[in-house]
FILO-911670 format. One record per residue (C-alpha): x, y, z; residue in one letter. Coordinates in nm, 3 decimals. Each point is the difference from the previous one (the first is absolute). Layout:
residues N
+---------+---------+---------+--------+
|    east |   north |      up | residu |
+---------+---------+---------+--------+
|       X |       Y |       Z |      A |
...
+---------+---------+---------+--------+
This chain:
residues 349
+---------+---------+---------+--------+
|    east |   north |      up | residu |
+---------+---------+---------+--------+
|   0.918 |  -5.151 |  -0.878 |      M |
|  -0.085 |   0.337 |  -0.084 |      D |
|  -0.224 |   0.236 |   0.241 |      D |
|  -0.339 |  -0.142 |  -0.146 |      S |
|   0.045 |  -0.331 |  -0.200 |      T |
|   0.167 |  -0.332 |   0.130 |      A |
|   0.183 |  -0.167 |  -0.276 |      G |
|  -0.221 |   0.163 |  -0.281 |      G |
|  -0.309 |  -0.071 |   0.233 |      R |
|  -0.253 |   0.269 |   0.182 |      T |
|   0.138 |  -0.078 |   0.371 |      V |
|  -0.221 |  -0.254 |   0.213 |      T |
|   0.041 |  -0.106 |   0.391 |      L |
|   0.182 |  -0.292 |  -0.079 |      K |
|   0.226 |   0.253 |  -0.142 |      D |
|   0.017 |   0.226 |   0.314 |      L |
|   0.009 |  -0.250 |   0.261 |      A |
|   0.316 |  -0.220 |  -0.194 |      N |
|   0.162 |   0.341 |  -0.024 |      E |
|  -0.039 |   0.029 |   0.440 |      L |
|   0.021 |  -0.310 |   0.070 |      G |
|  -0.331 |  -0.002 |   0.170 |      I |
|  -0.334 |  -0.206 |  -0.051 |      H |
|  -0.226 |   0.053 |  -0.281 |      P |
|  -0.343 |   0.058 |   0.190 |      S |
|   0.236 |   0.245 |   0.305 |      T |
|  -0.005 |   0.268 |  -0.306 |      V |
|  -0.298 |  -0.058 |  -0.099 |      S |
|  -0.130 |   0.006 |   0.358 |      R |
|   0.175 |   0.357 |   0.026 |      I |
|  -0.084 |   0.135 |  -0.394 |      L |
|  -0.386 |  -0.077 |   0.081 |      H |
|   0.002 |   0.076 |   0.305 |      S |
|  -0.192 |   0.366 |   0.091 |      G |
|   0.166 |   0.024 |   0.281 |      S |
|   0.386 |   0.145 |   0.054 |      D |
|   0.055 |  -0.375 |   0.139 |      V |
|  -0.192 |  -0.334 |  -0.116 |      A |
|  -0.070 |  -0.146 |   0.312 |      R |
|   0.193 |  -0.282 |   0.076 |      G |
|   0.237 |   0.052 |  -0.364 |      A |
|   0.301 |   0.113 |   0.133 |      A |
|   0.249 |   0.317 |   0.161 |      S |
|  -0.079 |   0.328 |  -0.079 |      V |
|   0.332 |   0.019 |  -0.053 |      A |
|  -0.055 |  -0.306 |  -0.313 |      T |
|  -0.340 |   0.141 |  -0.090 |      A |
|   0.176 |   0.336 |  -0.104 |      Q |
|   0.242 |  -0.183 |  -0.207 |      R |
|  -0.251 |  -0.216 |  -0.171 |      V |
|  -0.150 |   0.349 |  -0.080 |      R |
|   0.246 |   0.178 |  -0.124 |      D |
|   0.142 |  -0.257 |  -0.274 |      L |
|  -0.350 |  -0.056 |  -0.170 |      A |
|  -0.068 |   0.420 |  -0.029 |      R |
|   0.383 |  -0.067 |  -0.121 |      K |
|  -0.011 |  -0.235 |  -0.189 |      R |
|  -0.400 |   0.109 |  -0.156 |      G |
|  -0.230 |  -0.289 |   0.156 |      Y |
|  -0.330 |  -0.012 |  -0.030 |      S |
|  -0.234 |  -0.212 |   0.075 |      P |
|  -0.190 |  -0.203 |  -0.255 |      D |
|  -0.336 |   0.161 |  -0.065 |      P |
|  -0.174 |  -0.343 |  -0.011 |      Q |
|   0.210 |  -0.232 |   0.227 |      A |
|  -0.136 |   0.376 |   0.255 |      T |
|  -0.350 |  -0.107 |  -0.081 |      G |
|   0.043 |  -0.316 |   0.031 |      L |
|   0.127 |   0.014 |   0.393 |      R |
|  -0.237 |   0.289 |   0.095 |      T |
|  -0.329 |  -0.043 |  -0.205 |      R |
|   0.018 |   0.330 |  -0.170 |      R |
|   0.032 |   0.120 |  -0.330 |      S |
|   0.058 |   0.323 |   0.056 |      N |
|  -0.248 |   0.052 |  -0.252 |      L |
|  -0.317 |   0.283 |   0.036 |      L |
|  -0.286 |  -0.078 |  -0.250 |      G |
|  -0.225 |   0.308 |  -0.016 |      V |
|  -0.340 |   0.004 |  -0.236 |      I |
|  -0.222 |   0.261 |  -0.194 |      V |
|  -0.244 |   0.115 |  -0.152 |      P |
|   0.153 |   0.125 |  -0.291 |      R |
|   0.407 |   0.108 |   0.040 |      L |
|  -0.075 |   0.251 |  -0.335 |      S |
|  -0.215 |   0.182 |   0.278 |      D |
|   0.266 |   0.315 |   0.106 |      L |
|  -0.113 |  -0.013 |   0.383 |      V |
|   0.109 |  -0.337 |  -0.010 |      L |
|   0.305 |  -0.017 |  -0.146 |      A |
|   0.159 |   0.241 |   0.216 |      T |
|  -0.123 |  -0.216 |   0.270 |      M |
|   0.223 |  -0.276 |  -0.073 |      Y |
|   0.212 |   0.229 |  -0.068 |      E |
|   0.043 |   0.070 |   0.337 |      G |
|  -0.063 |  -0.384 |   0.078 |      I |
|   0.330 |  -0.084 |  -0.213 |      E |
|   0.146 |   0.245 |   0.195 |      E |
|  -0.020 |  -0.098 |   0.375 |      A |
|  -0.055 |  -0.388 |  -0.173 |      A |
|   0.430 |   0.085 |  -0.095 |      A |
|   0.095 |   0.253 |   0.362 |      E |
|  -0.112 |  -0.410 |   0.130 |      L |
|   0.166 |  -0.225 |  -0.261 |      G |
|  -0.346 |  -0.091 |  -0.145 |      Y |
|  -0.081 |  -0.094 |  -0.324 |      S |
|  -0.355 |   0.072 |  -0.156 |      T |
|  -0.199 |  -0.062 |  -0.315 |      F |
|  -0.308 |   0.159 |  -0.068 |      V |
|  -0.305 |  -0.166 |  -0.201 |      M |
|  -0.316 |   0.112 |  -0.132 |      N |
|  -0.297 |  -0.101 |   0.112 |      S |
|  -0.315 |   0.308 |  -0.156 |      R |
|  -0.169 |  -0.053 |   0.278 |      D |
|  -0.215 |  -0.245 |  -0.082 |      D |
|  -0.011 |  -0.325 |   0.211 |      P |
|   0.076 |  -0.273 |  -0.173 |      D |
|   0.353 |   0.168 |  -0.100 |      E |
|   0.068 |   0.087 |   0.390 |      Q |
|  -0.039 |  -0.350 |   0.078 |      R |
|   0.251 |  -0.134 |  -0.288 |      R |
|   0.213 |   0.224 |   0.038 |      K |
|   0.004 |  -0.033 |   0.403 |      T |
|   0.102 |  -0.342 |  -0.021 |      E |
|   0.253 |  -0.020 |  -0.327 |      T |
|   0.228 |   0.256 |   0.225 |      M |
|  -0.137 |  -0.231 |   0.321 |      L |
|   0.136 |  -0.256 |  -0.247 |      A |
|   0.354 |   0.208 |   0.004 |      R |
|   0.080 |  -0.054 |   0.348 |      R |
|  -0.022 |   0.414 |   0.045 |      V |
|   0.000 |   0.043 |   0.369 |      D |
|  -0.295 |   0.233 |  -0.003 |      G |
|  -0.265 |   0.190 |  -0.177 |      L |
|  -0.067 |   0.370 |  -0.037 |      I |
|  -0.313 |   0.010 |  -0.158 |      I |
|  -0.097 |   0.364 |  -0.188 |      G |
|  -0.380 |  -0.118 |  -0.145 |      D |
|  -0.206 |  -0.136 |   0.380 |      A |
|  -0.384 |  -0.021 |  -0.070 |      H |
|  -0.182 |   0.119 |   0.275 |      L |
|  -0.242 |  -0.270 |  -0.078 |      D |
|   0.242 |  -0.318 |  -0.064 |      S |
|   0.097 |  -0.309 |   0.159 |      G |
|   0.304 |  -0.070 |  -0.082 |      L |
|   0.204 |   0.245 |   0.290 |      L |
|  -0.214 |  -0.275 |   0.236 |      R |
|   0.158 |  -0.274 |  -0.136 |      E |
|   0.317 |   0.088 |  -0.064 |      L |
|   0.050 |   0.073 |   0.365 |      S |
|  -0.198 |  -0.333 |   0.096 |      A |
|   0.346 |  -0.153 |  -0.229 |      R |
|   0.215 |   0.240 |   0.257 |      R |
|   0.149 |   0.204 |  -0.378 |      V |
|   0.193 |   0.314 |   0.144 |      P |
|  -0.167 |   0.270 |  -0.193 |      F |
|  -0.111 |   0.377 |   0.059 |      V |
|  -0.213 |   0.268 |  -0.168 |      L |
|   0.135 |   0.247 |  -0.231 |      M |
|  -0.219 |   0.357 |  -0.115 |      N |
|  -0.355 |  -0.181 |   0.032 |      R |
|  -0.083 |  -0.101 |   0.379 |      R |
|  -0.257 |  -0.275 |   0.118 |      V |
|  -0.055 |   0.022 |   0.392 |      P |
|   0.143 |  -0.333 |   0.208 |      G |
|   0.308 |   0.028 |  -0.227 |      Y |
|   0.362 |   0.170 |   0.019 |      P |
|  -0.017 |   0.271 |  -0.238 |      S |
|   0.238 |   0.290 |  -0.136 |      A |
|  -0.211 |   0.295 |  -0.202 |      T |
|  -0.103 |   0.324 |   0.015 |      C |
|  -0.206 |   0.177 |   0.199 |      D |
|  -0.275 |  -0.006 |  -0.243 |      D |
|  -0.262 |   0.129 |   0.223 |      V |
|   0.173 |   0.265 |   0.118 |      L |
|   0.099 |   0.125 |  -0.359 |      G |
|  -0.421 |  -0.021 |  -0.077 |      G |
|   0.026 |   0.217 |   0.264 |      R |
|   0.200 |   0.243 |  -0.156 |      L |
|  -0.212 |   0.044 |  -0.303 |      V |
|  -0.314 |   0.045 |   0.201 |      A |
|   0.184 |   0.298 |   0.213 |      D |
|   0.191 |   0.155 |  -0.336 |      H |
|  -0.356 |   0.027 |  -0.262 |      L |
|  -0.227 |   0.120 |   0.336 |      W |
|   0.250 |   0.262 |   0.050 |      G |
|   0.023 |   0.085 |  -0.348 |      N |
|  -0.430 |   0.081 |  -0.006 |      G |
|  -0.096 |  -0.335 |  -0.204 |      H |
|  -0.277 |  -0.137 |   0.168 |      R |
|  -0.104 |  -0.262 |  -0.243 |      N |
|   0.250 |  -0.238 |  -0.081 |      V |
|   0.047 |  -0.377 |  -0.122 |      A |
|   0.217 |  -0.304 |   0.021 |      V |
|   0.111 |  -0.169 |  -0.250 |      I |
|   0.040 |  -0.347 |   0.306 |      A |
|   0.212 |  -0.229 |  -0.193 |      G |
|  -0.016 |  -0.394 |   0.062 |      E |
|  -0.198 |  -0.098 |   0.265 |      P |
|   0.178 |  -0.296 |   0.048 |      Y |
|   0.320 |   0.207 |   0.101 |      A |
|   0.056 |   0.137 |   0.366 |      S |
|   0.138 |   0.284 |  -0.195 |      T |
|  -0.286 |   0.143 |  -0.194 |      A |
|  -0.256 |  -0.089 |   0.290 |      V |
|   0.210 |   0.184 |   0.268 |      D |
|   0.065 |   0.258 |  -0.216 |      R |
|  -0.358 |   0.044 |  -0.095 |      T |
|  -0.120 |   0.031 |   0.368 |      A |
|   0.263 |   0.203 |   0.169 |      G |
|  -0.124 |   0.259 |  -0.301 |      F |
|  -0.353 |  -0.005 |   0.027 |      V |
|   0.000 |  -0.070 |   0.439 |      D |
|   0.219 |   0.331 |  -0.004 |      R |
|  -0.234 |   0.141 |  -0.314 |      W |
|  -0.347 |  -0.100 |   0.265 |      L |
|   0.114 |   0.168 |   0.298 |      A |
|   0.163 |   0.331 |  -0.145 |      L |
|  -0.377 |   0.028 |  -0.006 |      G |
|  -0.026 |  -0.105 |  -0.379 |      G |
|  -0.144 |  -0.267 |  -0.183 |      S |
|   0.000 |  -0.263 |  -0.252 |      I |
|  -0.240 |  -0.196 |  -0.285 |      S |
|   0.037 |  -0.301 |   0.022 |      Q |
|   0.018 |   0.016 |  -0.346 |      N |
|   0.296 |   0.214 |   0.006 |      A |
|   0.231 |  -0.319 |   0.106 |      V |
|   0.120 |  -0.179 |  -0.333 |      V |
|   0.161 |  -0.267 |   0.061 |      W |
|   0.316 |  -0.135 |  -0.296 |      S |
|   0.224 |  -0.135 |  -0.099 |      R |
|   0.384 |   0.194 |   0.109 |      F |
|   0.074 |   0.064 |  -0.377 |      D |
|  -0.036 |   0.277 |  -0.276 |      T |
|  -0.269 |  -0.135 |  -0.126 |      A |
|  -0.166 |  -0.053 |   0.324 |      G |
|  -0.013 |   0.292 |   0.184 |      G |
|  -0.064 |   0.150 |  -0.400 |      R |
|  -0.358 |  -0.257 |   0.046 |      E |
|  -0.122 |   0.184 |   0.285 |      A |
|   0.142 |   0.353 |  -0.020 |      A |
|  -0.313 |  -0.125 |  -0.271 |      E |
|  -0.237 |  -0.151 |   0.243 |      T |
|   0.030 |   0.335 |   0.146 |      I |
|  -0.073 |   0.244 |  -0.218 |      L |
|  -0.292 |  -0.214 |  -0.074 |      T |
|  -0.167 |  -0.096 |   0.322 |      D |
|   0.143 |   0.263 |   0.215 |      C |
|  -0.261 |   0.351 |  -0.013 |      N |
|   0.085 |   0.240 |   0.066 |      P |
|   0.374 |  -0.045 |  -0.102 |      R |
|   0.251 |  -0.058 |   0.232 |      P |
|   0.291 |   0.276 |  -0.014 |      T |
|   0.205 |  -0.251 |   0.187 |      A |
|   0.154 |  -0.390 |  -0.095 |      L |
|   0.214 |  -0.216 |   0.249 |      F |
|   0.183 |  -0.263 |  -0.200 |      A |
|   0.131 |  -0.220 |   0.252 |      V |
|   0.216 |  -0.079 |  -0.258 |      N |
|   0.223 |   0.195 |  -0.243 |      D |
|   0.004 |  -0.207 |  -0.291 |      F |
|  -0.467 |   0.051 |   0.068 |      A |
|   0.125 |   0.367 |   0.044 |      A |
|   0.103 |   0.068 |  -0.360 |      I |
|  -0.211 |  -0.223 |  -0.190 |      G |
|  -0.249 |   0.242 |   0.280 |      A |
|   0.150 |   0.316 |  -0.197 |      M |
|  -0.025 |  -0.174 |  -0.345 |      G |
|  -0.355 |  -0.048 |   0.021 |      S |
|  -0.052 |   0.371 |   0.158 |      L |
|   0.197 |   0.111 |  -0.290 |      R |
|  -0.174 |  -0.140 |  -0.217 |      S |
|  -0.406 |   0.164 |   0.107 |      H |
|   0.175 |   0.305 |  -0.032 |      G |
|   0.132 |   0.067 |   0.373 |      L |
|   0.267 |   0.132 |   0.127 |      T |
|   0.210 |  -0.151 |   0.237 |      V |
|   0.113 |   0.262 |   0.327 |      G |
|  -0.239 |   0.195 |  -0.170 |      H |
|  -0.365 |  -0.143 |  -0.060 |      D |
|   0.022 |  -0.279 |   0.233 |      V |
|   0.334 |  -0.120 |   0.255 |      A |
|   0.159 |  -0.358 |  -0.036 |      V |
|   0.221 |  -0.149 |   0.293 |      V |
|   0.173 |  -0.321 |  -0.068 |      G |
|   0.183 |  -0.206 |   0.266 |      F |
|   0.358 |  -0.192 |   0.028 |      N |
|   0.199 |   0.288 |  -0.214 |      D |
|   0.121 |  -0.112 |  -0.211 |      T |
|   0.296 |   0.132 |  -0.249 |      S |
|  -0.284 |   0.110 |  -0.207 |      L |
|  -0.210 |   0.174 |   0.137 |      A |
|   0.172 |   0.310 |   0.099 |      S |
|   0.161 |  -0.074 |  -0.416 |      E |
|  -0.408 |   0.040 |  -0.170 |      L |
|  -0.080 |   0.310 |  -0.152 |      P |
|  -0.210 |   0.081 |   0.221 |      I |
|   0.175 |  -0.164 |   0.344 |      P |
|  -0.191 |  -0.207 |   0.243 |      L |
|  -0.025 |   0.070 |   0.302 |      S |
|   0.050 |  -0.376 |   0.160 |      S |
|   0.139 |  -0.095 |   0.373 |      V |
|   0.223 |  -0.126 |   0.044 |      R |
|   0.093 |  -0.318 |   0.117 |      S |
|   0.333 |  -0.145 |   0.118 |      P |
|   0.024 |  -0.307 |  -0.290 |      M |
|   0.396 |  -0.049 |   0.073 |      L |
|  -0.021 |   0.008 |   0.317 |      D |
|  -0.266 |  -0.266 |   0.034 |      I |
|   0.148 |  -0.251 |  -0.218 |      G |
|   0.289 |   0.027 |   0.243 |      R |
|  -0.213 |   0.030 |   0.328 |      T |
|  -0.142 |  -0.342 |  -0.130 |      A |
|   0.316 |  -0.181 |  -0.035 |      V |
|   0.077 |   0.121 |   0.357 |      Q |
|  -0.320 |  -0.140 |   0.106 |      L |
|   0.069 |  -0.369 |  -0.127 |      L |
|   0.348 |   0.038 |   0.128 |      K |
|  -0.142 |  -0.007 |   0.298 |      Q |
|  -0.268 |  -0.280 |  -0.037 |      V |
|   0.305 |  -0.224 |  -0.128 |      L |
|   0.122 |   0.096 |   0.329 |      D |
|  -0.275 |  -0.135 |   0.190 |      G |
|  -0.089 |   0.332 |   0.133 |      E |
|  -0.315 |   0.178 |   0.079 |      R |
|  -0.112 |   0.183 |  -0.236 |      V |
|  -0.169 |   0.384 |  -0.059 |      E |
|  -0.186 |   0.089 |  -0.307 |      S |
|   0.187 |   0.369 |  -0.150 |      M |
|  -0.226 |   0.308 |  -0.140 |      M |
|   0.272 |   0.227 |  -0.166 |      L |
|  -0.185 |   0.363 |  -0.021 |      K |
|  -0.062 |   0.198 |  -0.318 |      P |
|   0.024 |   0.323 |  -0.110 |      I |
|  -0.267 |   0.224 |  -0.232 |      L |
|   0.234 |   0.122 |  -0.285 |      C |
|  -0.278 |   0.323 |  -0.079 |      V |
|   0.003 |   0.118 |  -0.404 |      R |
|  -0.153 |   0.109 |  -0.241 |      E |
|  -0.272 |  -0.216 |  -0.065 |      S |
|  -0.140 |   0.095 |   0.348 |      S |
|   0.142 |   0.299 |   0.150 |      A |
|  -0.277 |   0.184 |  -0.124 |      L |
|  -0.168 |   0.147 |   0.284 |      V |
|  -0.373 |   0.115 |  -0.142 |      V |
|  -0.283 |   0.159 |   0.197 |      P |
|  -0.194 |  -0.252 |   0.204 |      S |
|  -0.353 |   0.210 |  -0.015 |      L |
|  -0.038 |  -0.024 |  -0.357 |      A |
|   0.070 |  -0.424 |   0.009 |      L |
+---------+---------+---------+--------+
C-alpha cells in the first residue's frame, strides 16, 4: 500500500483501522473530533497513532459523508443585484477569500434587485442546502428577511443594512458627511445630490449623511436638488439632466452616491458644455478602479469593498456557531481628485 491509496483505492477509515488493529468507529471519532482526543474514543497515544497514519496515507474525509454527520454542506450562498457591478464583484472576492480560509465554498446568484427574483434565488440556494446566506441586495421595505428569520435560516446582510439584522457595510452616513465637509470647505454653497434608489440603505444613508451635515454647516438644499436615480451611468445622466433643468441657479457641485451615477452625470455636464472640476464639481462614492483613470479623475469616497465581503463571512460564521452577532460598519475615506479639487470663492456663488 502506498502513501495515498489502498490497492489503487482512496484510503478509507476501514483501511486505517485494519492497519492499526482497532475498530473503525474509534478511528472515526478521533479524526472527526475537534479536540486532541475524542472523549471516550482512545488514549492519547492511540489518537496520535491514528492521526500520524492518516497523514502518512493521505486520508481525507468524504465531504458528502461529513455533511451527513454534521448536517453542514460547507457551502455559502451569496445573492447580489448584479455581479457585473465592480463594487459587488470586489466584495464577492473578499467573500471567496474569507470563506476558503474557513473551509467553505461559495456560489453567487444575481437578483437584478427584483423582489420576485430575490425570492426565487433564495429558494434555489436553500434547495442546494447552503449552510447560510450572504444577502447583498436587501431592500429596506422587504418582508423577505422577516420570513427567513421566521424559518430560522442563517443569514447576514452585506453592503446594505436593514435595522434588526446583522450586516457588514460601509459607514455610509459618515461617507456622506465627508463629502459635505469637502464641498463646503471648498466654497460651494449651491449643491445637488444624485441620491440612488430609495429602497437601498446605501442611497438613503449616504444622502442623509450629506444633507444633514450640509444643513448643520449652515447650508440649505432645496427638495428638487435631491434626485433619486438608478445606480448606473444612465441613471446618473438622467438625474443630472433633471437637476440642470429644475435647479435655478445651477448647482456648482454634485454629489452622486455611486461612482457609475457620477460618471453618467459627468457625461451630462459635458454635453451641456460644462467642464467637470471647473464649472461644476462632482464627487462619487465607492472609489472603484475607474475613478482615478477617467480623463478628469473623479473624487470619490473609498469604501473598503474587499473587507466588507470578508467581514460578511466572519459574521455569518458567528451566526452559524450560535454566537451573538453585532453589525459592522467599516470606515470610508474621501479621495479628492481633479473633479472637485478646485476651491471657489463662496461669496461669488
